[in-house]
C-alpha positions in Angstrom: 25.2 -9.6 -33.0 23.4 -7.0 -30.8 25.6 -5.6 -28.0 23.2 -6.6 -25.3 21.8 -9.3 -24.5 18.5 -10.3 -22.0 17.7 -13.5 -20.1 15.0 -14.5 -17.4 16.2 -17.2 -15.2 12.7 -19.1 -16.2 14.9 -21.0 -17.6 17.9 -22.4 -16.5 20.8 -21.1 -17.8 24.2 -23.9 -17.9 26.7 -21.0 -16.9 28.7 -22.6 -19.6 27.3 -21.3 -21.9 27.9 -18.3 -20.7 31.6 -17.8 -20.3 33.1 -14.8 -18.3 34.6 -13.1 -21.0 31.1 -12.7 -23.2 29.6 -12.1 -19.8 32.3 -9.0 -19.3 31.6 -7.7 -22.7 27.7 -7.6 -22.3 25.8 -4.3 -21.3 22.5 -5.9 -20.2 21.3 -8.7 -18.1 18.9 -9.2 -16.8 17.1 -12.0 -14.5 14.1 -12.1 -12.5 12.1 -14.1 -9.5 11.3 -17.3 -11.0 13.7 -19.6 -12.3 17.1 -19.5 -11.4 20.1 -20.1 -13.1 23.0 -22.0 -11.5 24.5 -21.1 -8.3 27.7 -19.4 -8.5 30.7 -19.6 -6.5 32.1 -18.2 -3.3 28.9 -17.8 -1.6 29.2 -16.4 1.9 27.5 -19.0 4.1 25.2 -17.7 6.8 27.9 -17.7 9.2 30.5 -16.0 7.0 32.4 -18.9 5.8 33.6 -18.7 2.7 33.8 -15.1 2.4 35.9 -12.7 0.5 38.3 -10.6 2.1 36.9 -7.6 0.7 37.3 -4.6 3.3 34.4 -2.4 4.2 35.7 0.6 2.5 33.1 1.4 -0.4 29.4 3.3 1.1 26.4 2.8 0.0 24.0 6.0 0.4 21.0 4.7 2.1 17.4 6.0 1.3 15.4 5.3 4.0 11.7 5.1 3.4 10.0 2.1 3.9 8.1 3.8 6.0 6.5 5.2 3.1 4.0 4.5 0.4 6.0 5.9 -2.7 4.1 5.2 -6.5 5.8 2.6 -8.5 6.5 5.0 -11.2 8.4 7.7 -9.5 10.5 4.9 -7.4 11.4 3.7 -11.0 12.1 7.1 -12.3 14.4 7.8 -9.3 16.3 4.6 -10.0 16.9 5.1 -13.7 18.0 8.5 -12.9 20.4 6.9 -10.5 21.6 4.4 -12.9 22.7 7.0 -15.8 24.7 8.7 -13.7 26.3 6.1 -12.1 27.1 5.0 -15.7 28.8 8.3 -16.3 30.7 7.7 -13.7 32.2 4.5 -14.2 36.2 4.1 -15.4 36.6 7.5 -13.2 37.4 8.4 -9.7 33.7 9.7 -9.6 32.6 6.4 -8.8 32.8 6.0 -5.3 29.5 4.9 -3.4 26.7 2.4 -4.0 23.0 3.3 -3.3 20.1 1.6 -1.4 16.6 2.6 -1.2 14.0 1.7 0.7 10.5 2.2 0.5 7.0 0.2 0.2 4.5 0.1 -3.0 0.9 1.5 -3.1 -0.8 -1.5 -4.9 0.6 -2.7 -8.4 1.5 -5.2 -10.2 5.5 -5.5 -12.3 5.9 -7.5 -15.5 9.7 -8.5 -16.3 11.3 -7.6 -19.8 10.1 -10.9 -21.3 6.5 -11.3 -19.3 4.2 -13.1 -20.7 0.1 -12.1 -20.0 -0.5 -15.5 -20.0 -0.1 -15.9 -15.8 -2.6 -12.5 -15.4 -6.2 -13.5 -14.0 -7.5 -10.6 -15.3 -7.4 -8.1 -18.7 -4.6 -6.1 -18.8 -6.7 -3.5 -19.8 -9.3 -3.5 -16.9 -6.6 -4.0 -14.5 -7.6 -4.3 -10.9 -4.6 -2.2 -10.0 -1.4 0.1 -11.8 0.5 -2.1 -14.7 3.7 -1.9 -15.2 6.4 -3.7 -17.9 10.0 -3.0 -16.9 13.7 -4.2 -18.0 14.0 -6.5 -14.8 14.3 -10.4 -15.3 11.2 -12.4 -14.5 7.3 -13.0 -14.8 4.7 -11.3 -13.1 4.3 -10.2 -9.4 2.9 -7.9 -6.7 3.7 -5.1 -4.6 1.8 -3.5 -2.4 2.0 -1.6 1.2 3.0 -3.6 3.8 6.1 -5.8 1.9 9.3 -4.2 2.2 11.5 -3.4 -1.4 15.0 -3.0 -1.7 16.3 -1.5 -4.4 19.9 -1.7 -4.3 21.7 -0.4 -7.1 25.5 -1.3 -7.2 28.3 -0.8 -9.3 29.6 -4.7 -9.2 32.7 -4.2 -10.9 33.9 -3.4 -7.2 31.6 -6.5 -5.8 31.8 -10.0 -8.4 30.7 -9.3 -12.2 28.6 -12.7 -11.6 24.9 -12.5 -12.1 24.6 -15.6 -10.5 26.5 -14.8 -7.6 24.4 -11.4 -7.3 20.8 -14.0 -7.4 22.4 -15.4 -4.5 23.7 -12.6 -2.3 20.4 -11.2 -2.3 18.5 -14.2 -1.3 21.7 -14.3 2.1 20.2 -11.2 2.7 16.9 -12.1 3.5 17.9 -15.5 4.9 19.7 -14.2 7.1 17.7 -11.2 8.2 14.4 -13.8 9.0 16.7 -15.8 10.6 18.0 -13.6 13.7 15.4 -11.0 14.0 12.4 -13.9 13.8 14.0 -16.7 14.3 12.5 -18.0 10.6 14.1 -20.5 9.2 13.6 -19.7 5.1 15.9 -21.2 2.7 16.2 -21.0 -1.9 14.5 -24.0 -3.8 17.2 -25.3 -6.3 15.9 -24.1 -9.6 14.3 -21.1 -8.3 15.4 -17.5 -6.8 14.2 -16.0 -4.5 13.0 -17.1 -0.7 10.8 -19.3 0.5 9.5 -20.4 3.7 8.3 -24.9 3.4 6.5 -24.5 0.5 5.9 -20.5 0.0 7.8 -17.6 -1.6 7.9 -14.8 1.2 10.5 -12.7 -0.9 11.1 -12.2 -4.4 13.9 -11.1 -6.8 14.5 -9.3 -9.6 17.0 -7.8 -11.5 18.9 -6.0 -14.5 22.9 -5.3 -14.9 24.0 -2.7 -17.6 27.5 -1.8 -17.8 27.5 -4.0 -14.5 25.2 -1.5 -12.7 23.0 -3.3 -11.2 19.6 -2.0 -9.9 15.4 -3.0 -9.2 15.9 -5.6 -6.6 14.2 -8.1 -4.0 10.3 -7.6 -2.1 10.4 -9.7 1.5 6.5 -9.5 1.9 5.8 -8.6 5.7 2.3 -7.8 6.5 1.1 -7.9 2.9 -2.2 -8.8 2.1 -2.2 -11.4 0.2 -5.4 -11.5 -1.8 -3.9 -9.5 -4.7 -1.5 -12.4 -5.0 -4.3 -14.4 -6.1 -5.0 -12.4 -9.7 -1.8 -13.5 -10.9 0.7 -16.6 -11.0 3.4 -15.2 -8.9 6.8 -14.8 -10.9 4.6 -17.8 -12.8 5.1 -20.2 -10.6 1.7 -22.8 -10.5 2.5 -25.4 -7.7 3.7 -23.1 -4.8 1.9 -20.5 -3.1 3.0 -17.3 -1.5 3.2 -16.3 2.5 4.1 -13.5 4.8 6.3 -13.1 7.9 3.4 -11.6 10.0 1.3 -14.8 8.8 4.5 -17.6 9.1 4.6 -15.3 13.1 0.8 -16.2 13.9 1.2 -19.7 13.1 3.6 -20.6 15.2 2.0 -18.5 17.6 -1.8 -19.2 17.9 -2.9 -16.0 16.3 -1.7 -13.5 19.0 -2.2 -10.5 17.6 1.5 -8.6 16.2 2.0 -4.7 15.9 2.1 -4.7 12.4 4.1 -0.8 12.6 6.9 -2.9 14.9 7.3 -5.7 12.5 7.7 -4.1 9.0 10.9 -2.1 11.4 11.7 -4.8 12.9 12.7 -6.3 9.6 13.5 -3.1 8.1 16.7 -3.0 10.4 17.4 -6.5 9.8 17.5 -6.4 5.7 19.7 -3.5 6.2 21.9 -4.8 8.7 22.8 -8.3 6.5 22.5 -6.0 3.6 25.8 -4.1 4.9 27.1 -7.3 6.2 26.7 -9.5 2.8 27.8 -7.0 0.7 30.5 -4.8 2.8 29.7 -1.8 2.5 29.6 1.5 5.0 25.4 2.7 5.1 25.8 6.5 5.2 22.4 7.2 6.2 20.6 10.0 3.6 17.9 12.7 3.9 15.2 11.6 1.3 15.6 15.4 -0.4 19.2 13.8 -1.3 17.9 11.6 -3.2 15.3 13.7 -5.2 17.4 16.6 -5.5 20.6 14.7 -6.9 18.3 13.1 -9.2 15.9 16.6 -10.3 13.2 15.4 -8.7 10.5 17.8 -7.1 
C-alpha cells in the first residue's frame, strides 16, 4: 500500500475512517476549499475559550508582501523550497520556527490535485488567465489583485497533528479578523470549508500536508474584482456566490467610497494578528531578501 494519501474535502470523510495512527503514518494529505471533513476537537472559540495552554514560544518568520503582486509560479517555488528545507529538519533541534508569507497574485486560476475541468467555463488551452494545477485539495479557485493570500508553512507536530483542526483554525483566523476590525459577522457552513458572510464565500482554503508540514493556505477577497469568478464554479459549489470585504462594507454604507489601499492594510494587520493568536506564535518580521536568499532565488 502506498505510504502517501490524498483526500479532497469535496467529499466529507468521517473521522472514524481515518484513525489517528493511520493519519500519523501518512506522508501526504490534501484538503481543500469546497467540502469539509467533520470538525476536529479542541477548536478555539472566538473569545479564546477552549484554547490549549500552549505558550507562545515558537517563532514564525513573517514575510510581508501584502502590498505586492507576486506571480503565482514564483511564490509556488518559494513554498516548495521552504517545505523541502523544513522536511530535512524534521526530528532535529534546528526546526525552531514556522513561516508565513502574505501577498497578492496577478489574475490566475488554480486547481487542486483532483480538480475537474468541468468547473471551468472556458477551454483550459485558451484560458483568459494563467491556470496552474497544484497539490492542494479542493476544486478550482481564482486569485487576483485585491485578494490577500496567506501561505503558512507550519510543522503541525508543534501544534496539533490533526488536519481537521488545522482547517477549522484557519477559518477561525478569518472569522476573528473580519469581526475585530470591520465588525463583519462571518461564519462557517456545515459540510463546507471556507468562510462565509450570508451565502457568499469571502475566503477559500486549500492545503497540503506532507510529513506534518502544512503549506498552501487561505485567500481572503478584500477589494478583489469578482468578475473572473464568473468564468468558473468556485470550489465546485454551484448554489452559492462569492463576495468581498469591500462589497460588504459598501452595501452596509449605501455605497460609500472606500480607500482600497487602506482597506487592504487594515485587513492584513488584522489577519496577521489573529493568526498569531490562534496558532500561539511569535511573529518575527523578516525582510523579503531573506526569503529569496535562503531559498536560492534572485
